[in-house]
C-alpha positions in Angstrom: 155.0 96.5 188.7 153.7 100.0 187.7 151.9 102.1 190.3 148.2 102.5 190.2 145.7 104.3 192.4 143.4 101.7 194.0 140.1 103.1 195.2 136.7 101.9 196.4 134.1 102.0 193.6 131.3 104.7 193.7 128.3 104.9 191.4 130.0 107.5 189.2 132.6 104.9 188.2 130.0 102.6 186.6 130.4 103.8 183.0 134.1 103.1 183.0 133.6 99.7 184.7 130.9 98.7 182.2 133.2 99.6 179.3 135.9 97.3 180.7 133.4 94.6 181.5 132.0 94.6 178.0 135.5 94.4 176.5 136.6 91.6 178.9 133.7 89.2 179.3 131.1 87.4 177.2 128.4 87.7 178.4 129.2 90.8 180.5 127.6 91.6 183.8 124.8 94.1 183.6 124.8 97.6 185.1 122.4 96.3 187.8 124.6 93.3 188.7 127.7 95.5 189.1 125.8 98.2 190.9 124.5 95.7 193.5 128.0 94.8 194.4 128.7 98.4 195.5 126.0 98.2 198.1 126.7 94.6 199.2 128.3 94.7 202.6 130.0 91.4 201.9 131.7 92.6 198.7 135.0 94.3 198.2 134.8 96.2 195.0 137.7 98.5 194.0 139.1 100.1 190.8 142.5 100.8 189.5 143.1 104.2 188.1 145.9 105.4 185.7 147.8 107.9 187.9 148.4 110.2 184.9 144.9 110.8 183.8 142.8 109.1 186.6 141.0 107.0 184.0 139.6 103.6 185.3 141.8 100.8 183.9 140.5 97.9 185.9 138.5 96.5 188.8 138.1 93.6 191.1 135.2 92.2 193.1 135.7 89.8 195.9 132.7 88.6 198.0 133.0 87.0 201.4 130.7 84.3 202.7 131.5 83.5 206.3 135.3 82.9 206.3 135.5 82.1 202.5 136.2 84.6 199.7 135.1 84.3 196.1 136.9 86.3 193.5 133.9 87.1 191.4 135.5 89.3 188.8 138.7 90.9 187.9 139.3 92.8 184.6 141.7 95.3 183.1 141.1 97.4 180.0 142.7 95.9 177.0 145.0 98.9 176.5 146.3 98.5 180.0 146.9 94.8 180.2 150.3 93.4 180.9 151.4 96.4 183.0 150.6 95.1 186.5 147.1 96.5 187.1 145.6 93.1 187.4 148.3 92.0 189.9 147.7 95.2 191.9 144.0 94.6 192.0 144.5 90.9 193.0 146.9 91.9 195.8 144.3 94.5 197.0 141.6 91.8 197.1 143.9 89.3 198.9 144.9 92.0 201.5 141.2 92.6 202.2 140.7 88.9 202.5 143.5 88.5 205.0 142.5 91.6 207.0 139.0 90.3 207.3 140.0 86.8 208.5 139.1 84.9 205.4 140.8 81.5 205.3 140.4 80.6 201.7 139.7 82.4 198.4 138.2 80.6 195.4 137.8 81.7 191.8 137.0 80.3 188.4 139.0 81.3 185.3 138.7 80.3 181.6 141.0 77.5 180.9 142.4 79.4 177.9 143.2 82.5 179.9 146.9 81.5 180.4 147.9 85.0 181.6 145.3 85.0 184.4 146.1 81.4 185.4 149.8 82.2 185.6 149.1 85.3 187.7 147.0 83.3 190.2 149.6 80.5 190.4 152.3 83.1 191.0 150.3 84.3 194.1 149.7 80.8 195.5 146.4 79.7 194.0 146.2 76.0 193.3 144.0 74.4 190.6 141.3 72.4 192.2 139.1 71.0 189.4 138.0 71.6 185.9 134.4 72.7 185.5 133.2 71.4 182.1 131.3 73.9 179.9 131.2 76.5 182.7 131.4 79.5 180.4 129.1 80.5 177.6 129.7 82.6 174.5 132.0 80.8 173.8 131.4 77.6 175.7 134.6 76.7 177.6 135.8 74.9 180.6 136.7 76.8 183.8 139.6 76.0 186.1 138.5 76.4 189.7 141.3 77.6 191.8 141.8 78.1 195.5 144.2 79.8 197.9 144.7 78.9 201.5 145.3 82.1 203.5 146.2 80.3 206.7 149.6 79.2 205.6 148.6 75.5 205.7 148.2 73.0 202.9 145.3 73.7 200.7 142.6 71.2 201.8 140.7 70.5 198.6 141.9 67.8 196.3 144.1 69.5 193.7 144.0 68.7 190.0 146.8 66.3 189.1 146.6 66.3 185.3 148.8 69.4 185.0 146.5 70.5 182.2 144.8 73.3 184.1 
């Protein structure tokens, strides 16, 4: 895995984040939605920077609710995908979750996003259920996934179809 600088987001990072957001999601989050996560005490919002030119190449947002974490968004610039930035961001979010006593992390991912599903499974996430027509533009099912951070068996009923 390549090395990336992981840093907390500041307002000055928003233009780079918005560029990645618009190139990664449909519909994308708005400037206001992303900005609100910077100031949310329950959100962990970090960026990955290219160490050569310090450009923003990705970001992750994890929000905690009590002892549960929800991975709200993770994205990497198209030109930087497949180089380990997404994995570095995921590991940073999971380290935050563990350090803050979270017991479970949940996420939703497009069913067609095989690279992301594979990354999550590699790091212990289990498919829980399919959420029909969860995404818009285009309409698509989401795979809800969860990770038990306590070392025990994941307590939700896992999908058994193998089609996640």
